[in-house]
Each structure stands twice: as C-alpha cells, then as structure tokens.
N, C-alpha and C positions, 0 to 999 in steps of 0.2 A: 472324181465324185462330186457333186453338187452339194452344198450345204443349205437347204431351203431357208433356214432361219436368217442367213447371210443375204440370200437373194431377196428374202422379203424385206429387210431392213433397207437395202439398198433401193429398192423399189420406192418404198415409201419416202426415204429421204428425197430421191430424185423428184417423184412426185411432188413434195413440197416446194422445191426449188423452182422446178418448172411453173408450177401453178402461180407462183408470187409474180410471174412474170405478167400474167392475164391481168393482175390487179393494177398494174401501172400504164396500162394502154390508156391513151387518151381518145377522143371521139373520132377523129380524123385517121387515126392509125387503127383503130379497133378491129376491122376485118382482117387486115394483114397479120395483125399480132394473133389476132383469135384462131386464125387457121394454123398458125406456126406453133401454138400453144398445144392446140389441140392434136396435131400431128406428132409432137415429141412426146405427148402423154400416151398416144395410142402406141407407139413405138415402144416405150417402157412397158406398157401392159403387155404386150404381146411378146417382149423378150421375158418377161417374169413367166408368163405362161408357157413358153416353150422350155425353160429351166425346169419349171415344174412337172412337165410332162416326160421329158427325158429323164429326170431323177427317178421317175416310177417305172420308166422302161429299163434303163440300164444300171440302176441304182444310186443311192446318195444317202442323204441324212435329212429326216424331216424338221419340223419346225420345233420339236422337243429335241433335236440332235439324236434321234434314234434312228438306227439304220433302216433304209427302204429296201427291201430285199428285191432284186432286179428281176423282170421278167426274161430279160435276155442277158446275161452276165457277158461282161466283155464286148457290149455293143459299144460302136462309137455313135456320134451325133447324127450322120446321115441314115446309119441304119435305124436307128431309134425313131428318126422322123419318117422312115418308110411304114414302120409299125404303126406310127400314130395316124398317118394317111388312111391306113386301111381301119384303124380304129374309129375313125371319124367318116367312114364311108366314101372316102376319096380314092381308095384302091380296092379293087375287087378280092386280093389277096394279099398275104405276106408270107413269102416263104423265107427261111431260116437264113439269115445272112444279108436279104435283100436291101439295096440302098438306092436313095436319090443321089442324083449327080450334082445336085446344087440346091442353094437356097430359094432360088427361084422356083421351086417345085414344092416348097413348103405350103402349108394353109396358114390362116389367120388363127394362131394358137388362142389368141384371147377373145375371139368371136364366141359369144354366149352359146349360139347353138353348137358350136365345136367343143367347147367345154361341156355341154351336157352330153353329147355323143361318146366322148372320148371317157368321160367318167362313168357312163353306163356299161361301157365295153370293159373298163378295168375293174368293176365293182367285184367280180368273183376272185381276183387277184389281191387288190387292196381295199381293206375296210374302210379307208379314209374316205373313198369314194362314194361311199353311200351318204357320208356326212357333207361332203361337197353338193351332191346332187339335191339334197335336203335343204341346204341354204342358199342354193344358186336362184330358186323361183323368188326369193325375195328379193334380190338385187337385179334380176334379168332385165326387167322392164327398162329400167335406167341406163343399164349397161347398152341396151339395144338403143336408147336416146342418143346416148353418147357417139354411138358408131354412125347413126344417122346424121346427126348433126356436124359430125367431123367429115363425113363424106360429102355433104353439101358444101361445106366452106372451103374444103379441098378442090371439088370438082364444081364449082361456082357457075350455075346457070339458071334461067327462069325454072326448067322443069324441076331441078334438084330441090331448089327453094320452094317451089310449089309442094314438094313431098312432105316437107316439115308439117303442112297442114294435118298429116296424118298423126301427129304428137303433140300438135298444138293444144288440145283439149285438156293436157295434164298442165298446163301453165297459165298465169295470169299475166297480161300483158299490160304495160303502162301506156297511158294516151298517146305517147309521143314514140312508141315503139313499133317497128314493123317485123314481119315474121322473120327477118333475116337477123334479128335483135333478140332471139329466142335465149341466148345464153345469158342475158340482163333480164329476163322476164323471172317470175316466181313461181317454183313448183307448189302448185296449190297444196298437195297433203301434208308437206313439211313446212310450208312457209318460208322457203329458203330458195335463195338466188338459184336460178337453174345450175349455172355452172359450178357452183358450191355444192350443190344436191349430187351432181354427176361424180365430182370427186369424193364426195363422201361416201357413195355407193361403192365406187372403185376401192378404197380404203376399207369400207366395211366388210366386204368379201373377202379381201386378202388378209386382214387381221383376224378373220373368224375361221380361216381353214384349219 
C-alpha cells in the first residue's frame, strides 16, 4: 500500500535537489542543463501522480495517513493503470481484472488534462477528488507551460521554439533574451523568474492536496 504523505515528501525533496542544478548552469551550458533538469522534474512529477492515482484505485493512505478505500481491492499496478486509462478516456472500457502489458502503455499521469479527467471520473468514489478539481484550475495554466517548455527543450527544433509564442505573453523578456531563454524571463503576474514560478506551481498543487 502507498503512503501518500511519504510520496509527497519524497517528491518535494527530490524536486528541490534537482531544481538546484538549474541555478548552477552557466550560459554556455544553459540549454543542455535546462533540458536535463526539466526532464528530471517532469519524471518526478509523473511518478508522483502515478502513485497518487494507483493509491486511489487499489488502496493506500492519504496525506493525513487515513486509509484510502480501494475501488478495486487487490489490484496490482498494471490492473490499476488499465482502469486509469479508462478513467482518462484512453480505453473504451475496463473489465474487472483487465491489465496493461507494460509501462509503455501508460499515460502521462501528471498531464494537467489527464489529472482533470481522472479526478472527475473518481469524484463519485473519493470525495477528495472534488477538492483536487477545484484547486487544479489555479495551477493548470503554468503546469501546461512547464509541459510545453520541457517538450520544446527536449525536442529542440525551430517549429517547437516557435510554438513558445503561444505562452510568451505571460512573460517579460530582457533585452538580450531570445524566445528560447523563456526560463530566464519574468512571469508577469507574480514578478517571478519563469523557472521559479513553474516550480512554485508544482509545489503549490502538491502541498495543497
């Protein structure tokens, strides 16, 4: 059984340790280090949400160490993931005991759209999902920004960099900044460096679950 309080603390500790690496990047190494840091954070984020969802399918303990009653008692991770794929509309049905064959079939569990879909599907079974749906809207935009920036730096080409224009209006760029330097820009509503703002939004959602 998963203890979500432990999973949350592990995520927050790991996030802090990885984010520090970004601060030490010099200009020449910036792009390579930025991509590596964002990839590591995105993996941590998705692993946290995988644990979160599976705990609500097969049982576990919530952030107050209260028991989470399972939707399917005795389900293993692959069976739980099959149900979750159904919950986020990536499977047309879920028959009792159905399973995936491997991790390559899993969804991006921390994608804000996936979070929203699964939370809505689970709301009749877990009251905490209404709370999640309620607070997600506050953080969703910047979580989507993280995802877009991470994808751009990971799959770097002119087309993907151009697509950053869709979110550039949220940020103020210095005179010597290019679009690819968006992590060093300033998020306008918070007057915070883009990178820090993205991390703050991740931490904010997880801490308020």
